[in-house]
C-alpha positions in Angstrom: 16.8 -13.5 -5.6 15.8 -17.2 -5.9 17.6 -20.2 -7.5 16.5 -23.8 -7.8 19.1 -26.2 -6.3 18.3 -29.0 -8.9 18.0 -27.3 -12.4 16.4 -30.4 -13.7 13.5 -29.5 -11.5 12.3 -26.8 -14.3 11.6 -29.5 -16.5 10.3 -32.3 -14.3 9.4 -31.9 -10.6 9.1 -34.8 -8.2 5.8 -35.0 -6.3 7.7 -33.4 -3.0 9.1 -30.5 -5.1 5.8 -29.9 -6.8 4.1 -29.7 -3.1 6.7 -27.4 -2.0 6.5 -25.2 -4.9 2.8 -24.9 -4.3 3.5 -23.9 -0.7 6.0 -21.4 -1.9 3.4 -19.8 -4.3 0.8 -19.8 -1.5 3.2 -18.0 0.9 3.9 -15.4 -1.8 0.2 -15.0 -2.3 -0.2 -14.4 1.5 2.6 -11.7 1.3 0.6 -10.1 -1.5 -2.5 -10.0 0.4 -0.8 -8.7 3.5 0.7 -5.9 1.4 4.4 -7.2 2.1 4.9 -8.6 -1.3 5.3 -6.1 -4.2 6.1 -8.5 -7.1 7.3 -12.1 -7.8 8.4 -14.0 -10.9 11.0 -15.8 -12.6 13.2 -15.4 -15.6 11.8 -16.7 -18.8 14.9 -19.2 -18.9 14.2 -20.2 -15.2 17.7 -19.3 -14.1 16.6 -17.3 -11.3 13.4 -15.6 -9.8 12.9 -12.4 -8.1 10.8 -11.6 -5.1 10.3 -7.9 -4.2 8.9 -7.1 -0.8 8.8 -4.7 2.0 10.7 -4.9 5.2 11.4 -2.5 8.0 14.8 -4.0 8.7 17.4 -6.4 7.4 16.4 -9.0 10.1 12.6 -8.8 8.9 13.7 -9.1 5.3 15.9 -12.2 6.2 13.0 -13.7 8.2 10.5 -13.5 5.4 13.2 -14.7 2.8 14.2 -17.7 5.0 10.7 -18.7 5.8 9.6 -19.3 2.3 8.8 -22.9 2.1 11.1 -23.5 -0.9 14.0 -22.0 1.0 13.1 -23.8 4.3 12.9 -27.2 2.4 16.1 -26.6 0.4 14.9 -26.8 -3.3 15.7 -23.3 -3.6 18.6 -20.9 -2.4 17.9 -17.2 -1.7 20.0 -14.1 -1.6 18.9 -10.8 -0.2 19.6 -7.7 -2.0 18.4 -4.5 -0.3 16.9 -2.2 -2.6 15.6 1.4 -2.7 13.3 2.6 -5.5 14.6 5.7 -7.2 11.9 6.0 -10.1 8.6 4.1 -10.6 5.7 4.3 -12.9 2.6 6.0 -11.5 -0.6 4.1 -11.9 
């Protein structure tokens, strides 16, 4: 789960924040292309975002989370919630 540090950022980003958010988006796109990322998005009210990804260990999950540019640059905080799928739609 990701949360912005400065809530006002949702309405008006600084140039630096905008650049970091773009890096964050590209980081997630690379995770998707590498089949690590499953899904990512934010709540419509902007209170938090969710990133669901594959990891073989807690350490690997923490590394992926902490290497997100938005987390590394301090504009978002991240909290890890290990999760196991019980039911999923077949496509």
